[in-house]
mmCIF file of the N, C-alpha and C atoms, coordinates in Angstrom:
data_MODEL
# 
_entry.id   MODEL 
# 
loop_
_atom_site.group_PDB 
_atom_site.id 
_atom_site.type_symbol 
_atom_site.label_atom_id 
_atom_site.label_alt_id 
_atom_site.label_comp_id 
_atom_site.label_asym_id 
_atom_site.label_entity_id 
_atom_site.label_seq_id 
_atom_site.pdbx_PDB_ins_code 
_atom_site.Cartn_x 
_atom_site.Cartn_y 
_atom_site.Cartn_z 
_atom_site.occupancy 
_atom_site.B_iso_or_equiv 
_atom_site.pdbx_formal_charge 
_atom_site.auth_seq_id 
_atom_site.auth_comp_id 
_atom_site.auth_asym_id 
_atom_site.auth_atom_id 
_atom_site.pdbx_PDB_model_num 
ATOM 1   N N  . MET A 1 1  ? 12.147  9.126   4.134   1.00 0.00 ? 1  MET A N  1 
ATOM 2   C CA . MET A 1 1  ? 11.812  8.729   5.484   1.00 0.00 ? 1  MET A CA 1 
ATOM 3   C C  . MET A 1 1  ? 13.075  8.204   6.147   1.00 0.00 ? 1  MET A C  1 
ATOM 4   N N  . ALA A 1 2  ? 13.321  8.685   7.360   1.00 0.00 ? 2  ALA A N  1 
ATOM 5   C CA . ALA A 1 2  ? 14.511  8.265   8.082   1.00 0.00 ? 2  ALA A CA 1 
ATOM 6   C C  . ALA A 1 2  ? 14.355  6.834   8.576   1.00 0.00 ? 2  ALA A C  1 
ATOM 7   N N  . ARG A 1 3  ? 15.474  6.145   8.628   1.00 0.00 ? 3  ARG A N  1 
ATOM 8   C CA . ARG A 1 3  ? 15.452  4.758   9.094   1.00 0.00 ? 3  ARG A CA 1 
ATOM 9   C C  . ARG A 1 3  ? 15.197  4.711   10.598  1.00 0.00 ? 3  ARG A C  1 
ATOM 10  N N  . PRO A 1 4  ? 14.548  3.634   11.081  1.00 0.00 ? 4  PRO A N  1 
ATOM 11  C CA . PRO A 1 4  ? 14.241  3.526   12.516  1.00 0.00 ? 4  PRO A CA 1 
ATOM 12  C C  . PRO A 1 4  ? 15.477  3.568   13.401  1.00 0.00 ? 4  PRO A C  1 
ATOM 13  N N  . GLU A 1 5  ? 16.595  3.026   12.924  1.00 0.00 ? 5  GLU A N  1 
ATOM 14  C CA . GLU A 1 5  ? 17.798  3.033   13.757  1.00 0.00 ? 5  GLU A CA 1 
ATOM 15  C C  . GLU A 1 5  ? 18.358  4.444   13.903  1.00 0.00 ? 5  GLU A C  1 
ATOM 16  N N  . ILE A 1 6  ? 18.011  5.335   12.988  1.00 0.00 ? 6  ILE A N  1 
ATOM 17  C CA . ILE A 1 6  ? 18.454  6.726   13.078  1.00 0.00 ? 6  ILE A CA 1 
ATOM 18  C C  . ILE A 1 6  ? 17.509  7.524   13.982  1.00 0.00 ? 6  ILE A C  1 
ATOM 19  N N  . THR A 1 7  ? 16.216  7.353   13.797  1.00 0.00 ? 7  THR A N  1 
ATOM 20  C CA . THR A 1 7  ? 15.237  8.131   14.557  1.00 0.00 ? 7  THR A CA 1 
ATOM 21  C C  . THR A 1 7  ? 15.002  7.591   15.957  1.00 0.00 ? 7  THR A C  1 
ATOM 22  N N  . GLY A 1 8  ? 15.365  6.346   16.198  1.00 0.00 ? 8  GLY A N  1 
ATOM 23  C CA . GLY A 1 8  ? 15.126  5.738   17.499  1.00 0.00 ? 8  GLY A CA 1 
ATOM 24  C C  . GLY A 1 8  ? 13.730  5.154   17.634  1.00 0.00 ? 8  GLY A C  1 
ATOM 25  N N  . ARG A 1 9  ? 12.921  5.254   16.593  1.00 0.00 ? 9  ARG A N  1 
ATOM 26  C CA . ARG A 1 9  ? 11.574  4.689   16.634  1.00 0.00 ? 9  ARG A CA 1 
ATOM 27  C C  . ARG A 1 9  ? 11.654  3.192   16.392  1.00 0.00 ? 9  ARG A C  1 
ATOM 28  N N  . ARG A 1 10 ? 10.811  2.470   17.059  1.00 0.00 ? 10 ARG A N  1 
ATOM 29  C CA . ARG A 1 10 ? 10.777  1.019   16.874  1.00 0.00 ? 10 ARG A CA 1 
ATOM 30  C C  . ARG A 1 10 ? 9.716   0.658   15.849  1.00 0.00 ? 10 ARG A C  1 
ATOM 31  N N  . MET A 1 11 ? 10.026  -0.327  15.053  1.00 0.00 ? 11 MET A N  1 
ATOM 32  C CA . MET A 1 11 ? 9.065   -0.847  14.086  1.00 0.00 ? 11 MET A CA 1 
ATOM 33  C C  . MET A 1 11 ? 8.363   -2.039  14.730  1.00 0.00 ? 11 MET A C  1 
ATOM 34  N N  . ALA A 1 12 ? 7.089   -2.204  14.400  1.00 0.00 ? 12 ALA A N  1 
ATOM 35  C CA . ALA A 1 12 ? 6.355   -3.360  14.898  1.00 0.00 ? 12 ALA A CA 1 
ATOM 36  C C  . ALA A 1 12 ? 6.882   -4.618  14.214  1.00 0.00 ? 12 ALA A C  1 
ATOM 37  N N  . PRO A 1 13 ? 6.918   -5.736  14.913  1.00 0.00 ? 13 PRO A N  1 
ATOM 38  C CA . PRO A 1 13 ? 7.356   -6.984  14.276  1.00 0.00 ? 13 PRO A CA 1 
ATOM 39  C C  . PRO A 1 13 ? 6.462   -7.313  13.081  1.00 0.00 ? 13 PRO A C  1 
ATOM 40  N N  . PRO A 1 14 ? 7.011   -7.956  12.046  1.00 0.00 ? 14 PRO A N  1 
ATOM 41  C CA . PRO A 1 14 ? 6.229   -8.240  10.837  1.00 0.00 ? 14 PRO A CA 1 
ATOM 42  C C  . PRO A 1 14 ? 4.954   -9.023  11.092  1.00 0.00 ? 14 PRO A C  1 
ATOM 43  N N  . ASP A 1 15 ? 4.974   -9.969  12.024  1.00 0.00 ? 15 ASP A N  1 
ATOM 44  C CA . ASP A 1 15 ? 3.765   -10.756 12.263  1.00 0.00 ? 15 ASP A CA 1 
ATOM 45  C C  . ASP A 1 15 ? 2.648   -9.910  12.865  1.00 0.00 ? 15 ASP A C  1 
ATOM 46  N N  . VAL A 1 16 ? 2.987   -8.874  13.599  1.00 0.00 ? 16 VAL A N  1 
ATOM 47  C CA . VAL A 1 16 ? 1.976   -7.969  14.138  1.00 0.00 ? 16 VAL A CA 1 
ATOM 48  C C  . VAL A 1 16 ? 1.383   -7.134  13.014  1.00 0.00 ? 16 VAL A C  1 
ATOM 49  N N  . MET A 1 17 ? 2.201   -6.669  12.096  1.00 0.00 ? 17 MET A N  1 
ATOM 50  C CA . MET A 1 17 ? 1.726   -5.838  10.997  1.00 0.00 ? 17 MET A CA 1 
ATOM 51  C C  . MET A 1 17 ? 0.842   -6.631  10.042  1.00 0.00 ? 17 MET A C  1 
ATOM 52  N N  . ASP A 1 18 ? 1.031   -7.920  9.926   1.00 0.00 ? 18 ASP A N  1 
ATOM 53  C CA . ASP A 1 18 ? 0.200   -8.727  9.041   1.00 0.00 ? 18 ASP A CA 1 
ATOM 54  C C  . ASP A 1 18 ? -1.184  -8.972  9.632   1.00 0.00 ? 18 ASP A C  1 
ATOM 55  N N  . ASP A 1 19 ? -1.363  -8.665  10.897  1.00 0.00 ? 19 ASP A N  1 
ATOM 56  C CA . ASP A 1 19 ? -2.620  -8.944  11.574  1.00 0.00 ? 19 ASP A CA 1 
ATOM 57  C C  . ASP A 1 19 ? -3.537  -7.723  11.657  1.00 0.00 ? 19 ASP A C  1 
ATOM 58  N N  . VAL A 1 20 ? -3.118  -6.581  11.116  1.00 0.00 ? 20 VAL A N  1 
ATOM 59  C CA . VAL A 1 20 ? -3.936  -5.373  11.207  1.00 0.00 ? 20 VAL A CA 1 
ATOM 60  C C  . VAL A 1 20 ? -5.031  -5.405  10.149  1.00 0.00 ? 20 VAL A C  1 
ATOM 61  N N  . ASP A 1 21 ? -6.124  -4.699  10.436  1.00 0.00 ? 21 ASP A N  1 
ATOM 62  C CA . ASP A 1 21 ? -7.249  -4.645  9.501   1.00 0.00 ? 21 ASP A CA 1 
ATOM 63  C C  . ASP A 1 21 ? -7.133  -3.494  8.522   1.00 0.00 ? 21 ASP A C  1 
ATOM 64  N N  . ALA A 1 22 ? -6.329  -2.486  8.848   1.00 0.00 ? 22 ALA A N  1 
ATOM 65  C CA . ALA A 1 22 ? -6.166  -1.334  7.975   1.00 0.00 ? 22 ALA A CA 1 
ATOM 66  C C  . ALA A 1 22 ? -4.768  -0.750  8.157   1.00 0.00 ? 22 ALA A C  1 
ATOM 67  N N  . PHE A 1 23 ? -4.271  -0.144  7.091   1.00 0.00 ? 23 PHE A N  1 
ATOM 68  C CA . PHE A 1 23 ? -2.951  0.480   7.100   1.00 0.00 ? 23 PHE A CA 1 
ATOM 69  C C  . PHE A 1 23 ? -3.106  1.977   6.932   1.00 0.00 ? 23 PHE A C  1 
ATOM 70  N N  . SER A 1 24 ? -2.202  2.731   7.517   1.00 0.00 ? 24 SER A N  1 
ATOM 71  C CA . SER A 1 24 ? -2.150  4.150   7.192   1.00 0.00 ? 24 SER A CA 1 
ATOM 72  C C  . SER A 1 24 ? -1.641  4.256   5.754   1.00 0.00 ? 24 SER A C  1 
ATOM 73  N N  . VAL A 1 25 ? -1.838  5.403   5.141   1.00 0.00 ? 25 VAL A N  1 
ATOM 74  C CA . VAL A 1 25 ? -1.375  5.581   3.766   1.00 0.00 ? 25 VAL A CA 1 
ATOM 75  C C  . VAL A 1 25 ? 0.136   5.403   3.706   1.00 0.00 ? 25 VAL A C  1 
ATOM 76  N N  . SER A 1 26 ? 0.860   5.958   4.669   1.00 0.00 ? 26 SER A N  1 
ATOM 77  C CA . SER A 1 26 ? 2.317   5.826   4.648   1.00 0.00 ? 26 SER A CA 1 
ATOM 78  C C  . SER A 1 26 ? 2.755   4.374   4.835   1.00 0.00 ? 26 SER A C  1 
ATOM 79  N N  . GLU A 1 27 ? 2.058   3.615   5.678   1.00 0.00 ? 27 GLU A N  1 
ATOM 80  C CA . GLU A 1 27 ? 2.401   2.195   5.862   1.00 0.00 ? 27 GLU A CA 1 
ATOM 81  C C  . GLU A 1 27 ? 2.094   1.404   4.597   1.00 0.00 ? 27 GLU A C  1 
ATOM 82  N N  . PHE A 1 28 ? 0.942   1.676   3.972   1.00 0.00 ? 28 PHE A N  1 
ATOM 83  C CA . PHE A 1 28 ? 0.609   1.021   2.712   1.00 0.00 ? 28 PHE A CA 1 
ATOM 84  C C  . PHE A 1 28 ? 1.693   1.294   1.673   1.00 0.00 ? 28 PHE A C  1 
ATOM 85  N N  . CYS A 1 29 ? 2.100   2.539   1.568   1.00 0.00 ? 29 CYS A N  1 
ATOM 86  C CA . CYS A 1 29 ? 3.127   2.909   0.585   1.00 0.00 ? 29 CYS A CA 1 
ATOM 87  C C  . CYS A 1 29 ? 4.457   2.236   0.883   1.00 0.00 ? 29 CYS A C  1 
ATOM 88  N N  . ARG A 1 30 ? 4.844   2.200   2.151   1.00 0.00 ? 30 ARG A N  1 
ATOM 89  C CA . ARG A 1 30 ? 6.103   1.552   2.528   1.00 0.00 ? 30 ARG A CA 1 
ATOM 90  C C  . ARG A 1 30 ? 6.076   0.076   2.172   1.00 0.00 ? 30 ARG A C  1 
ATOM 91  N N  . ARG A 1 31 ? 4.956   -0.595  2.458   1.00 0.00 ? 31 ARG A N  1 
ATOM 92  C CA . ARG A 1 31 ? 4.843   -2.028  2.190   1.00 0.00 ? 31 ARG A CA 1 
ATOM 93  C C  . ARG A 1 31 ? 4.834   -2.347  0.703   1.00 0.00 ? 31 ARG A C  1 
ATOM 94  N N  . HIS A 1 32 ? 4.389   -1.391  -0.127  1.00 0.00 ? 32 HIS A N  1 
ATOM 95  C CA . HIS A 1 32 ? 4.280   -1.637  -1.560  1.00 0.00 ? 32 HIS A CA 1 
ATOM 96  C C  . HIS A 1 32 ? 5.354   -0.931  -2.381  1.00 0.00 ? 32 HIS A C  1 
ATOM 97  N N  . GLY A 1 33 ? 6.265   -0.256  -1.712  1.00 0.00 ? 33 GLY A N  1 
ATOM 98  C CA . GLY A 1 33 ? 7.409   0.344   -2.392  1.00 0.00 ? 33 GLY A CA 1 
ATOM 99  C C  . GLY A 1 33 ? 7.063   1.548   -3.257  1.00 0.00 ? 33 GLY A C  1 
ATOM 100 N N  . ILE A 1 34 ? 6.076   2.323   -2.858  1.00 0.00 ? 34 ILE A N  1 
ATOM 101 C CA . ILE A 1 34 ? 5.748   3.541   -3.591  1.00 0.00 ? 34 ILE A CA 1 
ATOM 102 C C  . ILE A 1 34 ? 5.801   4.715   -2.618  1.00 0.00 ? 34 ILE A C  1 
ATOM 103 N N  . SER A 1 35 ? 5.925   5.910   -3.154  1.00 0.00 ? 35 SER A N  1 
ATOM 104 C CA . SER A 1 35 ? 5.970   7.082   -2.287  1.00 0.00 ? 35 SER A CA 1 
ATOM 105 C C  . SER A 1 35 ? 4.558   7.557   -1.971  1.00 0.00 ? 35 SER A C  1 
ATOM 106 N N  . VAL A 1 36 ? 4.443   8.272   -0.883  1.00 0.00 ? 36 VAL A N  1 
ATOM 107 C CA . VAL A 1 36 ? 3.150   8.836   -0.499  1.00 0.00 ? 36 VAL A CA 1 
ATOM 108 C C  . VAL A 1 36 ? 2.696   9.841   -1.559  1.00 0.00 ? 36 VAL A C  1 
ATOM 109 N N  . GLN A 1 37 ? 3.650   10.587  -2.121  1.00 0.00 ? 37 GLN A N  1 
ATOM 110 C CA . GLN A 1 37 ? 3.319   11.547  -3.164  1.00 0.00 ? 37 GLN A CA 1 
ATOM 111 C C  . GLN A 1 37 ? 2.738   10.836  -4.380  1.00 0.00 ? 37 GLN A C  1 
ATOM 112 N N  . ALA A 1 38 ? 3.316   9.698   -4.749  1.00 0.00 ? 38 ALA A N  1 
ATOM 113 C CA . ALA A 1 38 ? 2.799   8.933   -5.893  1.00 0.00 ? 38 ALA A CA 1 
ATOM 114 C C  . ALA A 1 38 ? 1.408   8.389   -5.581  1.00 0.00 ? 38 ALA A C  1 
ATOM 115 N N  . PHE A 1 39 ? 1.172   7.988   -4.330  1.00 0.00 ? 39 PHE A N  1 
ATOM 116 C CA . PHE A 1 39 ? -0.147  7.496   -3.926  1.00 0.00 ? 39 PHE A CA 1 
ATOM 117 C C  . PHE A 1 39 ? -1.202  8.556   -4.192  1.00 0.00 ? 39 PHE A C  1 
ATOM 118 N N  . TYR A 1 40 ? -0.947  9.774   -3.739  1.00 0.00 ? 40 TYR A N  1 
ATOM 119 C CA . TYR A 1 40 ? -1.938  10.831  -3.912  1.00 0.00 ? 40 TYR A CA 1 
ATOM 120 C C  . TYR A 1 40 ? -1.997  11.348  -5.347  1.00 0.00 ? 40 TYR A C  1 
ATOM 121 N N  . LYS A 1 41 ? -0.885  11.316  -6.049  1.00 0.00 ? 41 LYS A N  1 
ATOM 122 C CA . LYS A 1 41 ? -0.873  11.755  -7.454  1.00 0.00 ? 41 LYS A CA 1 
ATOM 123 C C  . LYS A 1 41 ? -1.719  10.820  -8.316  1.00 0.00 ? 41 LYS A C  1 
ATOM 124 N N  . HIS A 1 42 ? -1.628  9.507   -8.044  1.00 0.00 ? 42 HIS A N  1 
ATOM 125 C CA . HIS A 1 42 ? -2.357  8.496   -8.816  1.00 0.00 ? 42 HIS A CA 1 
ATOM 126 C C  . HIS A 1 42 ? -3.518  7.945   -7.991  1.00 0.00 ? 42 HIS A C  1 
ATOM 127 N N  . ARG A 1 43 ? -4.184  8.811   -7.249  1.00 0.00 ? 43 ARG A N  1 
ATOM 128 C CA . ARG A 1 43 ? -5.253  8.418   -6.336  1.00 0.00 ? 43 ARG A CA 1 
ATOM 129 C C  . ARG A 1 43 ? -6.342  7.592   -7.010  1.00 0.00 ? 43 ARG A C  1 
ATOM 130 N N  . ASP A 1 44 ? -6.648  7.906   -8.285  1.00 0.00 ? 44 ASP A N  1 
ATOM 131 C CA . ASP A 1 44 ? -7.702  7.166   -8.985  1.00 0.00 ? 44 ASP A CA 1 
ATOM 132 C C  . ASP A 1 44 ? -7.308  5.723   -9.265  1.00 0.00 ? 44 ASP A C  1 
ATOM 133 N N  . GLN A 1 45 ? -6.020  5.394   -9.242  1.00 0.00 ? 45 GLN A N  1 
ATOM 134 C CA . GLN A 1 45 ? -5.550  4.033   -9.495  1.00 0.00 ? 45 GLN A CA 1 
ATOM 135 C C  . GLN A 1 45 ? -5.213  3.283   -8.211  1.00 0.00 ? 45 GLN A C  1 
ATOM 136 N N  . MET A 1 46 ? -5.295  3.950   -7.076  1.00 0.00 ? 46 MET A N  1 
ATOM 137 C CA . MET A 1 46 ? -4.943  3.356   -5.791  1.00 0.00 ? 46 MET A CA 1 
ATOM 138 C C  . MET A 1 46 ? -6.179  2.771   -5.120  1.00 0.00 ? 46 MET A C  1 
ATOM 139 N N  . PRO A 1 47 ? -5.974  1.933   -4.108  1.00 0.00 ? 47 PRO A N  1 
ATOM 140 C CA . PRO A 1 47 ? -7.137  1.373   -3.407  1.00 0.00 ? 47 PRO A CA 1 
ATOM 141 C C  . PRO A 1 47 ? -7.902  2.469   -2.687  1.00 0.00 ? 47 PRO A C  1 
ATOM 142 N N  . GLY A 1 48 ? -9.159  2.198   -2.426  1.00 0.00 ? 48 GLY A N  1 
ATOM 143 C CA . GLY A 1 48 ? -9.990  3.152   -1.715  1.00 0.00 ? 48 GLY A CA 1 
ATOM 144 C C  . GLY A 1 48 ? -9.526  3.343   -0.287  1.00 0.00 ? 48 GLY A C  1 
ATOM 145 N N  . VAL A 1 49 ? -9.778  4.507   0.242   1.00 0.00 ? 49 VAL A N  1 
ATOM 146 C CA . VAL A 1 49 ? -9.397  4.825   1.609   1.00 0.00 ? 49 VAL A CA 1 
ATOM 147 C C  . VAL A 1 49 ? -10.659 5.158   2.406   1.00 0.00 ? 49 VAL A C  1 
ATOM 148 N N  . PHE A 1 50 ? -10.529 5.125   3.710   1.00 0.00 ? 50 PHE A N  1 
ATOM 149 C CA . PHE A 1 50 ? -11.618 5.566   4.578   1.00 0.00 ? 50 PHE A CA 1 
ATOM 150 C C  . PHE A 1 50 ? -11.016 6.350   5.728   1.00 0.00 ? 50 PHE A C  1 
ATOM 151 N N  . ARG A 1 51 ? -11.849 7.132   6.366   1.00 0.00 ? 51 ARG A N  1 
ATOM 152 C CA . ARG A 1 51 ? -11.395 7.958   7.485   1.00 0.00 ? 51 ARG A CA 1 
ATOM 153 C C  . ARG A 1 51 ? -11.860 7.366   8.805   1.00 0.00 ? 51 ARG A C  1 
ATOM 154 N N  . ALA A 1 52 ? -10.963 7.391   9.757   1.00 0.00 ? 52 ALA A N  1 
ATOM 155 C CA . ALA A 1 52 ? -11.275 7.032   11.144  1.00 0.00 ? 52 ALA A CA 1 
ATOM 156 C C  . ALA A 1 52 ? -10.843 8.233   11.970  1.00 0.00 ? 52 ALA A C  1 
ATOM 157 N N  . GLY A 1 53 ? -11.777 9.113   12.248  1.00 0.00 ? 53 GLY A N  1 
ATOM 158 C CA . GLY A 1 53 ? -11.416 10.374  12.889  1.00 0.00 ? 53 GLY A CA 1 
ATOM 159 C C  . GLY A 1 53 ? -10.662 11.220  11.881  1.00 0.00 ? 53 GLY A C  1 
ATOM 160 N N  . SER A 1 54 ? -9.464  11.616  12.224  1.00 0.00 ? 54 SER A N  1 
ATOM 161 C CA . SER A 1 54 ? -8.650  12.409  11.290  1.00 0.00 ? 54 SER A CA 1 
ATOM 162 C C  . SER A 1 54 ? -7.678  11.544  10.492  1.00 0.00 ? 54 SER A C  1 
ATOM 163 N N  . ARG A 1 55 ? -7.621  10.244  10.787  1.00 0.00 ? 55 ARG A N  1 
ATOM 164 C CA . ARG A 1 55 ? -6.693  9.351   10.084  1.00 0.00 ? 55 ARG A CA 1 
ATOM 165 C C  . ARG A 1 55 ? -7.290  8.875   8.770   1.00 0.00 ? 55 ARG A C  1 
ATOM 166 N N  . VAL A 1 56 ? -6.437  8.745   7.757   1.00 0.00 ? 56 VAL A N  1 
ATOM 167 C CA . VAL A 1 56 ? -6.831  8.192   6.467   1.00 0.00 ? 56 VAL A CA 1 
ATOM 168 C C  . VAL A 1 56 ? -6.223  6.794   6.396   1.00 0.00 ? 56 VAL A C  1 
ATOM 169 N N  . LEU A 1 57 ? -7.080  5.780   6.216   1.00 0.00 ? 57 LEU A N  1 
ATOM 170 C CA . LEU A 1 57 ? -6.629  4.392   6.258   1.00 0.00 ? 57 LEU A CA 1 
ATOM 171 C C  . LEU A 1 57 ? -7.000  3.643   4.986   1.00 0.00 ? 57 LEU A C  1 
ATOM 172 N N  . VAL A 1 58 ? -6.229  2.605   4.688   1.00 0.00 ? 58 VAL A N  1 
ATOM 173 C CA . VAL A 1 58 ? -6.493  1.692   3.578   1.00 0.00 ? 58 VAL A CA 1 
ATOM 174 C C  . VAL A 1 58 ? -6.826  0.337   4.185   1.00 0.00 ? 58 VAL A C  1 
ATOM 175 N N  . ALA A 1 59 ? -7.997  -0.194  3.876   1.00 0.00 ? 59 ALA A N  1 
ATOM 176 C CA . ALA A 1 59 ? -8.398  -1.494  4.410   1.00 0.00 ? 59 ALA A CA 1 
ATOM 177 C C  . ALA A 1 59 ? -7.514  -2.596  3.824   1.00 0.00 ? 59 ALA A C  1 
ATOM 178 N N  . ARG A 1 60 ? -7.262  -3.609  4.621   1.00 0.00 ? 60 ARG A N  1 
ATOM 179 C CA . ARG A 1 60 ? -6.435  -4.731  4.166   1.00 0.00 ? 60 ARG A CA 1 
ATOM 180 C C  . ARG A 1 60 ? -7.048  -5.387  2.929   1.00 0.00 ? 60 ARG A C  1 
ATOM 181 N N  . GLU A 1 61 ? -8.376  -5.523  2.910   1.00 0.00 ? 61 GLU A N  1 
ATOM 182 C CA . GLU A 1 61 ? -9.058  -6.127  1.762   1.00 0.00 ? 61 GLU A CA 1 
ATOM 183 C C  . GLU A 1 61 ? -8.912  -5.266  0.518   1.00 0.00 ? 61 GLU A C  1 
ATOM 184 N N  . ALA A 1 62 ? -8.971  -3.942  0.674   1.00 0.00 ? 62 ALA A N  1 
ATOM 185 C CA . ALA A 1 62 ? -8.809  -3.033  -0.464  1.00 0.00 ? 62 ALA A CA 1 
ATOM 186 C C  . ALA A 1 62 ? -7.389  -3.131  -1.018  1.00 0.00 ? 62 ALA A C  1 
ATOM 187 N N  . ALA A 1 63 ? -6.407  -3.255  -0.134  1.00 0.00 ? 63 ALA A N  1 
ATOM 188 C CA . ALA A 1 63 ? -5.021  -3.395  -0.577  1.00 0.00 ? 63 ALA A CA 1 
ATOM 189 C C  . ALA A 1 63 ? -4.829  -4.705  -1.335  1.00 0.00 ? 63 ALA A C  1 
ATOM 190 N N  . ALA A 1 64 ? -5.435  -5.787  -0.851  1.00 0.00 ? 64 ALA A N  1 
ATOM 191 C CA . ALA A 1 64 ? -5.321  -7.083  -1.529  1.00 0.00 ? 64 ALA A CA 1 
ATOM 192 C C  . ALA A 1 64 ? -5.995  -7.040  -2.900  1.00 0.00 ? 64 ALA A C  1 
ATOM 193 N N  . ALA A 1 65 ? -7.170  -6.407  -2.973  1.00 0.00 ? 65 ALA A N  1 
ATOM 194 C CA . ALA A 1 65 ? -7.863  -6.290  -4.259  1.00 0.00 ? 65 ALA A CA 1 
ATOM 195 C C  . ALA A 1 65 ? -7.052  -5.444  -5.229  1.00 0.00 ? 65 ALA A C  1 
ATOM 196 N N  . TRP A 1 66 ? -6.419  -4.389  -4.737  1.00 0.00 ? 66 TRP A N  1 
ATOM 197 C CA . TRP A 1 66 ? -5.577  -3.534  -5.578  1.00 0.00 ? 66 TRP A CA 1 
ATOM 198 C C  . TRP A 1 66 ? -4.391  -4.317  -6.129  1.00 0.00 ? 66 TRP A C  1 
ATOM 199 N N  . ARG A 1 67 ? -3.757  -5.151  -5.289  1.00 0.00 ? 67 ARG A N  1 
ATOM 200 C CA . ARG A 1 67 ? -2.636  -5.979  -5.759  1.00 0.00 ? 67 ARG A CA 1 
ATOM 201 C C  . ARG A 1 67 ? -3.088  -6.965  -6.829  1.00 0.00 ? 67 ARG A C  1 
ATOM 202 N N  . ARG A 1 68 ? -4.247  -7.611  -6.624  1.00 0.00 ? 68 ARG A N  1 
ATOM 203 C CA . ARG A 1 68 ? -4.759  -8.550  -7.626  1.00 0.00 ? 68 ARG A CA 1 
ATOM 204 C C  . ARG A 1 68 ? -5.030  -7.839  -8.948  1.00 0.00 ? 68 ARG A C  1 
ATOM 205 N N  . ALA A 1 69 ? -5.595  -6.652  -8.889  1.00 0.00 ? 69 ALA A N  1 
ATOM 206 C CA . ALA A 1 69 ? -5.872  -5.889  -10.113 1.00 0.00 ? 69 ALA A CA 1 
ATOM 207 C C  . ALA A 1 69 ? -4.576  -5.527  -10.824 1.00 0.00 ? 69 ALA A C  1 
ATOM 208 N N  . ARG A 1 70 ? -3.558  -5.126  -10.082 1.00 0.00 ? 70 ARG A N  1 
ATOM 209 C CA . ARG A 1 70 ? -2.258  -4.792  -10.688 1.00 0.00 ? 70 ARG A CA 1 
ATOM 210 C C  . ARG A 1 70 ? -1.655  -6.040  -11.336 1.00 0.00 ? 70 ARG A C  1 
ATOM 211 N N  . GLU A 1 71 ? -1.788  -7.199  -10.692 1.00 0.00 ? 71 GLU A N  1 
ATOM 212 C CA . GLU A 1 71 ? -1.264  -8.447  -11.257 1.00 0.00 ? 71 GLU A CA 1 
ATOM 213 C C  . GLU A 1 71 ? -1.991  -8.806  -12.543 1.00 0.00 ? 71 GLU A C  1 
ATOM 214 N N  . GLN A 1 72 ? -3.306  -8.607  -12.586 1.00 0.00 ? 72 GLN A N  1 
ATOM 215 C CA . GLN A 1 72 ? -4.076  -8.917  -13.797 1.00 0.00 ? 72 GLN A CA 1 
ATOM 216 C C  . GLN A 1 72 ? -3.688  -7.991  -14.940 1.00 0.00 ? 72 GLN A C  1 
ATOM 217 N N  . VAL A 1 73 ? -3.478  -6.722  -14.648 1.00 0.00 ? 73 VAL A N  1 
ATOM 218 C CA . VAL A 1 73 ? -3.049  -5.779  -15.682 1.00 0.00 ? 73 VAL A CA 1 
ATOM 219 C C  . VAL A 1 73 ? -1.692  -6.199  -16.227 1.00 0.00 ? 73 VAL A C  1 
ATOM 220 N N  . GLN A 1 74 ? -0.780  -6.547  -15.332 1.00 0.00 ? 74 GLN A N  1 
ATOM 221 C CA . GLN A 1 74 ? 0.552   -6.959  -15.771 1.00 0.00 ? 74 GLN A CA 1 
ATOM 222 C C  . GLN A 1 74 ? 0.495   -8.235  -16.602 1.00 0.00 ? 74 GLN A C  1 
ATOM 223 N N  . ALA A 1 75 ? -0.352  -9.183  -16.211 1.00 0.00 ? 75 ALA A N  1 
ATOM 224 C CA . ALA A 1 75 ? -0.494  -10.422 -16.977 1.00 0.00 ? 75 ALA A CA 1 
ATOM 225 C C  . ALA A 1 75 ? -1.054  -10.136 -18.361 1.00 0.00 ? 75 ALA A C  1 
ATOM 226 N N  . ALA A 1 76 ? -2.021  -9.216  -18.462 1.00 0.00 ? 76 ALA A N  1 
ATOM 227 C CA . ALA A 1 76 ? -2.594  -8.866  -19.766 1.00 0.00 ? 76 ALA A CA 1 
ATOM 228 C C  . ALA A 1 76 ? -1.555  -8.193  -20.648 1.00 0.00 ? 76 ALA A C  1 
ATOM 229 N N  . VAL A 1 77 ? -0.729  -7.346  -20.073 1.00 0.00 ? 77 VAL A N  1 
ATOM 230 C CA . VAL A 1 77 ? 0.333   -6.687  -20.839 1.00 0.00 ? 77 VAL A CA 1 
ATOM 231 C C  . VAL A 1 77 ? 1.337   -7.721  -21.329 1.00 0.00 ? 77 VAL A C  1 
ATOM 232 N N  . ARG A 1 78 ? 1.667   -8.658  -20.465 1.00 0.00 ? 78 ARG A N  1 
ATOM 233 C CA . ARG A 1 78 ? 2.631   -9.702  -20.833 1.00 0.00 ? 78 ARG A CA 1 
ATOM 234 C C  . ARG A 1 78 ? 2.098   -10.549 -22.003 1.00 0.00 ? 78 ARG A C  1 
ATOM 235 N N  . VAL A 1 79 ? 0.814   -10.930 -21.944 1.00 0.00 ? 79 VAL A N  1 
ATOM 236 C CA . VAL A 1 79 ? 0.204   -11.727 -23.018 1.00 0.00 ? 79 VAL A CA 1 
ATOM 237 C C  . VAL A 1 79 ? 0.169   -10.931 -24.311 1.00 0.00 ? 79 VAL A C  1 
ATOM 238 N N  . ALA A 1 80 ? -0.207  -9.659  -24.227 1.00 0.00 ? 80 ALA A N  1 
ATOM 239 C CA . ALA A 1 80 ? -0.267  -8.815  -25.429 1.00 0.00 ? 80 ALA A CA 1 
ATOM 240 C C  . ALA A 1 80 ? 1.130   -8.650  -26.035 1.00 0.00 ? 80 ALA A C  1 
ATOM 241 N N  . TYR A 1 81 ? 2.139   -8.558  -25.206 1.00 0.00 ? 81 TYR A N  1 
ATOM 242 C CA . TYR A 1 81 ? 3.506   -8.394  -25.679 1.00 0.00 ? 81 TYR A CA 1 
ATOM 243 C C  . TYR A 1 81 ? 3.995   -9.654  -26.394 1.00 0.00 ? 81 TYR A C  1 
ATOM 244 N N  . GLU A 1 82 ? 3.583   -10.827 -25.920 1.00 0.00 ? 82 GLU A N  1 
ATOM 245 C CA . GLU A 1 82 ? 4.030   -12.089 -26.486 1.00 0.00 ? 82 GLU A CA 1 
ATOM 246 C C  . GLU A 1 82 ? 3.381   -12.387 -27.823 1.00 0.00 ? 82 GLU A C  1 
ATOM 247 N N  . GLU A 1 83 ? 2.211   -11.799 -28.079 1.00 0.00 ? 83 GLU A N  1 
ATOM 248 C CA . GLU A 1 83 ? 1.502   -12.093 -29.322 1.00 0.00 ? 83 GLU A CA 1 
ATOM 249 C C  . GLU A 1 83 ? 2.091   -11.372 -30.498 1.00 0.00 ? 83 GLU A C  1 
# 
């Protein structure tokens, strides 16, 4: 993805982005540091999506639940590794 300073597109200020109820798949991926291809490849491990017209969106609550689940998995791996 090209940087905004190259494409001339403006990014929304961070405080505006934190106030949205749903993210596009590309925005979700950008915020979580994964590629869109990885999102669709590992769709069964990603948060649920919903459609609004032709757009595919990830709810903010689904993204938060997905992060908590990833943190719990990592904590379990860490505990198992220490034993």
